[in-house]
N, C-alpha and C positions, 0 to 999 in steps of 0.2 A: 218544576222544582227550584225551590229558594236556595240561595248559596248555603245557608246554614244546613239543610236538611241535606243539600247534595256532599256537602264536604263531612259531614257526620257519617254518612253512608258510606263514603270512600274510605274514612278514617277507620268504619268498623272493618271494613273488607280488608284493608291493609295489617289491620290488628289480628285478623286471622293467619297472617303470616308471620307476627311478630313483628313487625316493622310499621314506622311511623307513616302518615299521608304524606302523599308529595308537597312541595312548597304549592303556594299560590299562582296560578296564571295573570297576567297582566288584567285581564278581563275578571278574573275573581278577584282581582285587589281591587278593580275601581269597585264591583259591587258590594265588598268589605265597606269600602269608603263610604257609598251610599247609605249603607245600613249603620255607620258611625256618626252620620250627619242627621240621622232621625231625631226626633224629640218626642216622648222619649227615648232612650237608646233602650231595647231590648237585649237581654241576655249579653249585658256590657261585657261581663269578665269573660266571657268566652269569645266575645269579639276581638277585645284587648288582644288575648292570649294570641288568636290568629295574625292580627296584625303586628303584635310585636315579633314574634317566634316564627312565624311562618310564610315569611315573606324573604327570598333570596337577597343577599346583600349587594352592593358594589354597581354596575350598571346593568343589570337584569332589568327587563320589561316593567316587572311588577315591582322592582324597586324606583322606578321612576315615577310610577304612581303614586308610592308611599311616601316619597321625599315631597313631591309636587303638593301634595293634599297638607303635609305636615308644614312645610313652607307657609302654606295659604292660611294654617290655623296661627302661626306665630304672627304672621301680618295683619290678621283680623280680618281675612278676605273670607275664611270659611269658619263656620261655628261647630264645634263636637263640644257637647258636656261632658265627655268622659277625657278630652286630653286640652290640657290646659296650654297654653302657649310654653310655658317653662318644661311640661312633660314631653311635648313637642320634641323641645330641643334635644332632652335626655335621649329619646328613641332615635333622633337621628344622627346621634353621637353612636349607636349600635350599628352602624350601617357600613361600615369600614371607611368607604370612600367614593368618589363617584359622583352619582346623582346628590349625596347629602350634602357633598363641601361648599357648595355656593349659597345654597339655606344658612349653613351654620356661622359661615363667614359674615353673612348680611346680618344675622343674629346679633353679632358684636357691636352692630351700632343700635342695636333695640333701644325704644324709649323707656323699657322696663328693665332695672338694673340686676334684675334676679335673671332674666333672660340672658343678658348680656354674660352674667357669670357663669352659668350653666352652660352656655355656648364655650365659653373659653375652656371650662372643665371638660367639655366634649373633644374638643377639638386638639386639645393636647394627647389625645391618645388615638388620633386619625393620622395614620401615616401615608395614604393614599393620596395627596394633594397635588402633587404634580406640578403643573404651572401655576396652580393657585398659591404656592406658596409665594408666589411673586405679590399676589394682591395681598397677603396677609403682613408680607414685610412691608408694603407700603402702607398699609392700614395703620401700622403700628407708629408711623412717627405721629399719629393724632389720637389713636386709641390705645388707651390702657390695656383693655382685654386683649386685642390684637398682638402688643406687646408681652404681653403675659405668656401668650399661646406661644409666640418664638421663644421666649427665656426658658420654657418648657420644652420644647423641642430641642432646643441647645443643649439643657440639662438630662436630656433621655430620660424625662420621668415616664414616657410610654415604657421605659425597659426596666426602671428601677423599680416601678410599682409593682410588678411582676414577681412572683415567687421564685427564688432561687432553685435550681436541682438539689434534691436533698442530699444530705450525705449517707444516708443508709435508706435503700428502697428493699422493703420486704415484699418479696412476691411469689406469686404460686406457678409453678412452672406447667408450661402447655407445649410438651414436645412431639414433633413431627420427625423421627428418627431418617435418616439417609438423605437425599435431595429434596429440596421444596423448590419447584421452579414455579415461574410465575402463571402458567398453566393450570397447575395446582391452586393456586390465591384466587386466579381469575380466569376462569375456563372460556376460551375462544369460542365454545359452544354457545356461551351465554351473554356474547359480547354486546347485544344489542342492549343489555340492561345496566352496561356499566356505568354510565350516567347518573343511573337511580342506584347510589349507594347503597343502601339497606335492602334492595332487592337483589343487588348483583351478589352481596355477601354471602347471601343464604346458600349458595353454590362452594363456597369457599372449601377448599380440601374433600366435596364429595366425592370424587372419583378415586381418593389415597386413601380415606379411613372410615369406618364407620362411625356415625353420628357425632360429626365433629363440632356440630354446633351445641347438641345434648352434652358432649363432653365439656365445652367451656361453659356451659351454663352451670353444671355441676362443679367445676371446679372454682369457681366464682362464690361459691356457697362458703368456702373456706375464709372468705373474709377478706381476701388480700387482692391487688391488682394482678393480672395475668402477663408472664411473659413469655414472649413466641420465642420458642427454642428448637433448634435444629441442627444436623451436622453441616449440610450445605444449604444456605437460605437464599431464594431469589434468582436463581438463575434464569435465563431464558429473555424473554422480552422486556422491555423498559414498559411497563405496565404500572402506571399510579393506580390503576385498579386496585391491584395485589395488595399494595400499602392502603388504598382506601378498605379494603375488606380487612385486612388485619386491624387497623383503627377503629372500625366499627365494632367490632367485636371484644376488642381490649383496651380502645382508648376510651376517651371522655369527651363529654357535649362541647360545642363552642357555645355560647349564648348568642342569641338571634342568628345563629347561622342552622338552617333547617338540614338536618339529613347528612349531617359531615361532622366528624370527630377527628379530634387529634390526641397527640400523646402515645403512650405504649411503649414498652423494652422489648428490644428484637436481640436475641442473642445466639449467633451461629458461630461453628467452628471456621466457616467461611460464610460472608456474607457477600453475596454478586456486588460490584461495583455500582452500577448502576441502580440497584435496588437499595444498596447503602446510601447512596445520594438522595435518592427518593424519598427514604423515611428523614434523613435529614433535611430537606426542603418541607416537610409535612409536620415536622415538631416533633418526631419520634424519635427514641435513643435508640441507636444502633451500635449493637458492641460485637466484638470476634474475642471469642473466649473459647477455649476447650470446654464442650459439653458434656463429656464423654460421663461424667459423673453425675448428670441431672435426667431424672425422668419425670414423665406427667403426674403431677401430685406432688412432688417436692416442694417445700415452703425453702425458700432460698434468700439470703441477705446480699442485696448487691451495693459495692461502694464505689462509687462510680469516680470519686476522687484519688480514692486509695488502688484503683486498680483491682479489686478482689471479689470473689464472689464465696459466701460461706453457705453451708449447711449442716444444720445439728453443731452449730458453732466450730467446723471445721472448714478451713481454707480449699475449695475443689476446683478452682479455677483464678486465674490470674490474668491481667488484660491491659493495656495500654490504652486509655481512652483518645482517639484519635477521630479526625483533626483536633487540635487543641482549643478551638472555640466550640467544640460542640455543646461545652455546657451553656454557653449563651447562646447557642442555637436554640436548644430547647427552651430556656427561658423566653427566649423571644417567639416562641410558638413555630419556629422554623427557619432553616437557612435562608430562606428569601423574604420573609417578613423582618429577619434582623438585616440584612444588605439594605434593605428598602429604609429600613426606621437608622440604620447608622448614617444612610448618605442623606437623611432630612436632617438628623442632630448636626453632622458637617455642616450643611449648606445653612443651618440658622446659627452655627457658632461663628462660621465665617462673616455674615451678615453682621454678626453683635460686634464682631471684631476679639473674638475670646479665641483662645490657643487650641491645641489640639486636647480632645479628651482623653481621660483616662479612666474613662466606663467601662471601657469595653476591652474583653482579650484579644489581644493584636495576634493575628496568625503567625507562627513561627516560622522563619524563613530561613532555608537552608545557606550555610556558608558556601560561596562561591569556589568551585573547586578548580578552578583556572584552566580546565580542559577545554575542547571544541563540544558543540550542540551537535546534537541529532537532527536529523530533517524536522520530525514532529516538532523539537524543541525549538528551531527556528522559525515555523510555521507559528506555534502559539505566541513566542517573543514577537513576530510582525503582528499579531491581532494585538498584542498588548504596549506596541509602540517599544519593545526591546530589541536589541540583536538577539536574544535567546532566552530561554528560562530553566531553571534547574529543577530536577524532580523534589518534590515536597514544596515549591514554592506555592502559594496562594495568588491567583490572578483573578481578575474580572476582564477576560477578552472580549474585542467586539466579535459579534458574532453575526456575520454575514448572510447566512443562508439557513433558514429555520423550514422543517418539513412537519405538518400536521397529516396522521392517516385518519378513515373515517371511524374505526372501531374507537380511538382515544379522541377523535375530533369535539366529539361533543363535549369530554370532560375537559379539553381545551380550551373550549368554548366557556365553560364554566369558570375555570380559573381566569380566564381573560377579565370576564364579569368582575370577578370577585378581586381581580387587581385594578378596577375601575379605568379600563384602557377603552377611548374611544378610537384608538390609530395605533399602529405599529411602529416600532424604531428600527426594528432589524431592516438591511436594506432589503430582502427578499424573504416573504414567508409564503407558502405553499403548501395546499390543501388537496388532499387526494380522496378517491373514492374507491379502492381496489378492493378494500376487503367486504364489503356490502353490495357490489354492483351486479354480481350474476344470478342472486338469489334473494331480492330485498325483502325483508320484512316490513309491515306496514310502519315500524317506526323508522327504520332504513330510509324509505322513500321520503319520510318528513325529513330526515336529515338532509337528504339530496336536494331538496327544495330550499331548504332554510339556511344551512351553513354555509354554502357560495356568499350569499349577500353577507352573511356576518365577517367572512374573511375578506371580502373586496371591498367591503363599506370601510375597513380598516387599514387599507393599502395593500391587502395580500394577494396573492395569484391562486385562483381556484379552479382545479382541473374539474374534469366532468365524469359522472359515471359510465365504464367503459372504455376509458381512456387509459388505463392499465394502472401498473403497479408504482408506487410514490418514490421507490429508490431509481429506477431507471429514469423516471420523468426529473427528480430533484437533482440527479449528478448531470443531467443536461442542462442545470442553472449553475452550477458551482462555477466558482472563481478559482484559477490554479493556487495554490499556497495559501489558500483563507480558512477560517475555521468556522464550522458550523454547528447543529445540533437537530434532533428528530425526535417526534414521539412514537420510534420504532427500532427496536435496537440494532436493525440492519441499516440504518441510517449512517452509512461510512462513504467516507469520500475517497477515490483514489488517486484525485488528484489535490488533496487538501487535508484537513484532519476534521474530523466530526466527534464529539463526544455525545451520544444520544442520552435522552434523559426521560422522565416521566412529563405526563401531560403538565404538571405544576412549573417545571421548569420548560418544558418548550414555550408555554406562555409566557412565563418570565423572559425568556431570551426574545420570544417575537414582541414582548412589549417594551423593553429597554434595550434590546440591539446588544446585549450584555450575557454573559452567563458566569457563576462561580464555578472556579476549578482548581482543585489540588493537582497540581501538576503530578502524574504519574511518572514512575521510571518507564523506560522502553527497553523492549526485547527486539533485537535485530534477527529476523532469518534472510540468511543470503542464498540465493541459489547458485549454482555453479555448473558447470558442464552444458552437454547437448540434451534438448527435449527427445526421448527416444519415442521408435513409432509407437503408435497407437495411446500413447499417454496424452491426457488431456490436462487443462488446467483445473478442471475439478479433481484428478488426482493428485495434483500437486496441493490443492488445499487440504487434500486429506493426509497429504505426506507430511505437512507442519506436525499435527499431532502425532503422527506414528513414528517421526524421526524423535520427538520430545519424550514419548514414552520409553524410547529404545537407549536414551540417555537419561533417563529418570527425573526427568523434568515435568513428567505427568502422568498420573494415575489415574485408572478409570475406577476404581474403588470409591466409594464415596465418605466411606469413615476413613478420616486421615489424609483426606485426599491433597495431593500435591498438583499444583497447577501456575506453571511459571509465567502464563499469559493472563492470569486473572488480575483485574485492574490496573493493569499496565496497556503502554502503547505497541502494538504490533508494527513494526516498520520491518517491510520486505523489501529487498532488492536484489539485484542480479539477473533482471527479466526487462531491460530498458526498454525495448523494442515492442512490447505489449500494445495492443490498442487499448483504449480506456475503457472499452466495455469488457474487455478481458480481464483486465486489472480489477475490475470491480466485483468478480468473481473472489478475487482473494481478499478484499478487503471487506466484503458482504460476509464471507465466513469466520472474520476474528470476532462476529457476535458469540459464535458456537465456541470461541476459546476464551469466552468471557474476558475477552480483553476491551479496555475501556474505550480505545479507539485504534485505528490501522492506517497508515499511509504507504502508498505505493511508489518508490523512484523510478520516473519513467524518464528517459529523452524528452526533448521539447518535440520532437517532430509529431510524435501521437497525440500530445496534447493540442498543439496547433490545429492538426487536423480535428481534433473534436470539438473545441471551439468554433472554428469556423463551422462546421455543420451544426453546431447547437444554436448560433446566432440566426442562421437561416429558418430554425425549427421556430425560434421565440418571434421572428418576425413574421411567421405565418400564422402563429396562435393571435396575434394581436390582430390582423387581417379577419382571422375567425371569429372573430368577439370576445377573445378569452381577457378576464379582468384580472387584474388591475392592469390597463396597459402601461400608465406611467410608472408602473415598476419592473414591466417587463421592459422599456425602453432603456430604462436606467440601466437594468442587468446585462443589456445588449452592448450598449455604451461601455460599460467596464471591461466585457469581454474585449470591446476592440480596441481598448486602451493596451491591455495584455498584450494583443496581437501586435499592436506596434511597436512593442518592445518583448519580445517573446523571452522572458528570464525565469528559470526556475530557481528556487533555492536547492541548496545541496548541503549535503550533511559535510563535518567537519572529521578530518580525518583520524583524530584523537577522540573523538565521540565517544562517551561511555554508556553502555548498556547494562543492564540487570543481567543478562545471558545473550549469547550470540548463537546461533542455530544454525550450522552449515548444512546444506542440502545438496548432495551431488546428482543431478539429473541422470547422468549416466547410469545410477544404480538403482533407478525408477522404472522397472521394464515390464510392469504388470500394473492393471486399475488397482485403486486403493480404495476401499467403502467403509464407510461407517456403518456398525454392526446395529443391528436392533438392541436396546432401542436407546441409544446413547452417542450422540456425536462425536464423542471422544473416544467410543471403543472402535478405533480402527483397526482393519486387517487387509491383507492383500487379498486378491481373488483366491489364490491358490490356497491360501491358509484358511480362508472361511470355507473352500471345498472341502479340504482335510477336518475340518471340526464338526465333529459331529451333532454337537449343540447347537448349530447354526442351522437354520432352515433354508433348503435350496430351491423348493418350487415357489415360484412367481405367481399369487394371482392378481395383482393389480400393480400397473406403472403409471406414475404420475410424470410427467415433462412440463415444467411451469414453474414458476416464483422467481423471486427477483434474482436468481442465481442460472438464470436463462437468459442467451439473446439469440438473435435470430439465426445465427450459425447453428445452433443446436438443433432448430427444427429444419432446418436444411438437412442436416446430419441426420436425424431421425427420419426425414421422410425417403432419403436414399437408401436408408437400410429396409424401409418397410416398401418400398416400391417394387410393384408386382408379385409380394408376395403371400398375398389374400391376407384372411383375418387373421389379426394375431391372436397367440395363445392365451394372452393375460388380457384381463380388462384394461384398457389403455385411455388414458384422460392426457388432456392436450390442452395448455392455457398458455400462449403467447403473453410477454410481460407489457406489451403495449398495443394500442390499436394500430398504430405503423406497421409493426410486426406483422399484424395479424394480416393487413391489407395487402402487405408487398407478396407474404405467402400464399394468399389465394390468387394474386396478380402470377404469381410464377408456378401455380398449379399444384402445389404441396396439398392445400386441402383436399384436393381430390385423392393424392394417395392417402393421406389420415383417414377420409372418409371410408376407403377402400379395405384399409385394414381395420375397420370395426371401431375406429376411436371415439369418444365422446369429447366434443370440443365447444369450450367454453369461451365467452367473451374474455380479454384480457383482465386479469386482476390476480388476486392471492389463490383465490382456489382452495386446494384440497391442503395446500403449504399451512394454513393457519386453520382448517377445518372448523371455521366456525357457520360453513353453510352446508354445501357438500361434503359427502363421507365416504370412506371404504367401506366398505364391508366389515362387518363381527368379525374380528380373531384373523383378519385376512395378513397376508405376506406382501409386503408391498416394497415395490423398487423406485426411489422418488429422487428427483433431481432438487428437491425442494432445501430449506435450510436446516430443519432440525427434526429429530423424530423421538421426541419425548413420547411416552406413554400415553394414550387414547387421546394424541393431540390430531391425527389424521384419520382415527376411526376406532371405538372401541374394542380395546385389545389387539389393535394391529401391529404387527411386528414391523417394523421399517426399516430398510436399507436408505442410505444416501450415497449416490453417487452420479456419473456423469452421464449425460443425455446418451451418447453413443453405447454405452455399457447399456443403459435402460433401455435402448432400442433393439438389440440382440436378445435382450433377458425377455422382452413383452413377444417378440415373436416365437422364442422357445418357449415361452412359461416356466422357465426355470433360469439359474444363473447359469451362465456358459462357464466353460474352462477357458483358460487362457487361450490356447490353439483357436478354439471355434471362436472365439472375439476376436483376434488377431486376423483371422480369415475373412472375417467380414470387413473389417477395418482396410484389408490390402486389396480387396476387390471394389469396396463401395466409397470408401473414404479418402483415398489416397491419391497420388501421384496429379494429374491435370484436375482432376475433380476438387482437390482439397482446395484451392484459391477459388474457386467458384462459389463453394459450399461454405466457407469462413469469410464472406463477405459482409461488412457492416453497412448502416445505414447512414450515410453520408449526404444530408440535406442539401448542402451546399452544391453537390453535384449534379443535384435533380433540376428538371426545368421545370417550370412556373407551375403547369398543369397537373404533374405528377406529384409534386410537393403539396397542394392543395388535395387533392384526393387523398392523400395518407393524412393528412393533417384534419381536415373537415369532419 
């Protein structure tokens, strides 16, 4: 079948779904180029439309074929009767950057002045030039067209030529009441389609409301753009795919960028911070404003500069447009292109000897309070070359550690291609395959084969399917007191500070080694007293919202919700001798608080132990053929540098916090659980048993996710040992292959098998719910991170709590009372056994052969 007939058939097949065809592959692009070189060219209008609009830009493989052909046309090396050299230059100018840059620069010296003039006009709007800036700058000494391009960059014509955000926007409301989490916008069960934005967008809100896509289509008939409106919008994971879906339905096409849209307005009484930032990056306009007077179908007028929303001529809501640079971000097409463009303009102005520009809105910087800095503020300051930073400051800190996981990895790859990057500038970029390894679909298998090379060829480190959870691995690569990000909301560093983001921000941080950040305020949680018998770190995780609710700082109700943690940095102290593996339980769960980041104040001894262990792990990874070895060696060297002078930053005694929450460990005397289906809806075990609305029978138990470590599985095994088959269906998934192998070696897998457990390869499993699922309407006890509706299974009611309580619930088939739980703890998990159970993997204490067996 010819390319034309094949692609038309594919287009028709996709049209049945109401979506456009996929972009051309490199092979298809080559075939198309062959057809364009025929004399005469048949169906030239169709072929040109394919060539101009259906090839992804940047450094996509098909873009390479496209740019090379156009370069040959310009140079007269290829003949195409439907594309002249001037037209070839124009088409090159739509390709954003990367493979098109050198041909455009070469065209500045073409013998045809019209080609030169057109090339200069196109380059004015190309921002992704990177080191080619120096080529243009050098050429400008003798080439008037190159000098014209430099002057245009210096004058920011790439920005001033774009329309400003209008003073008034008339919109039709599409409201989703209550809370919209990113699972609603981008269901985990459909994660394998995320890089195919139009296809994935078909499932947006499918489990939350009837016919959302049809409703959107009907609302568009009013003739106005739509605004996405909700009480609480975008909680949960850091999924660019959630924004992609919203923009696909509510946004506008991007010329010459197939299957992706930009723009749209999002209004929420609360907009989750990661979602807000991802919207900024993507060219959307996110607004936090009271939405109680808005309903689906309402026509509203939004006045962004005045900060008001009207309906029927009456003001129904007011807001502050923040950050103050937001109007520039929307005009530039997003926060990321604005940063890149401003950097290019600054370089051009510096080269030309011009002063500072006055074209852009400068971020408002807060006055210095003269007070001390919190621990997180010092970490961010260190990444900026400053002693500390103040809340509200806009900074672009060095981002040393970047993590990407597989269900967003394909999108990150696309974003890296659009950024026209062939190498990473971040010190360490790591790719995992923890969400798709257990039950891979054909698309997952393809990703497993292709994504590692993409990452490693740019200097990144790639794990392998079956290695385990991104966070457990990435934390073993982190340097103390440094900053990072990751494409999963649980990318949290207990010995540093991480601000997770969507795939676009992850790609930007990986490519540039920096990230944009409006410094949030901090909330301090200070533990005191002594940890009581039977109380686990997971109970302390749930004690944080429990105490916050008691103090009126957090509410469960979504309408008018209060959340002191939302968008702030959660700083935790009072547990200085925790192992780093334990501290991660606390930092990990800050995602469920909707915190922007988290850090845990530890003494240096646990950190010294952790880094000493991690260096050996990384050394063994190099021996086992993990790439990129140069990146791993560099990180090992930097770890050793810290160990040579192990000093940790400390908060100042007069640091200021948005709130200080004191938690007395002496008062926590029984397990604390998150109830179905909200990680904020926390109660003690006794309170749950007294509440008739709470289910007590447990159908299924899941012990796994990034919230677990090897100690939890030993504890589970000790509770299950010699007790026969568990009453509840039991799922067991260790976080890494090293944990799994050690548990097998110690005989725990035989215990799990005797209990009738279903054991999977290390990874995310039921925590994400994108592959295996619990039974419909099951009541579940889980050690995973979150329990949103339909995440683990359709209609499932999910409790979140400790592995220890999970073990007892699995045996009994119901929630135990406090006495039943404490009896098991005292008999099987206390005394001399405790130290042996809660041991962690210290790789530096293992012999060479044992280390090799765990890591190979």
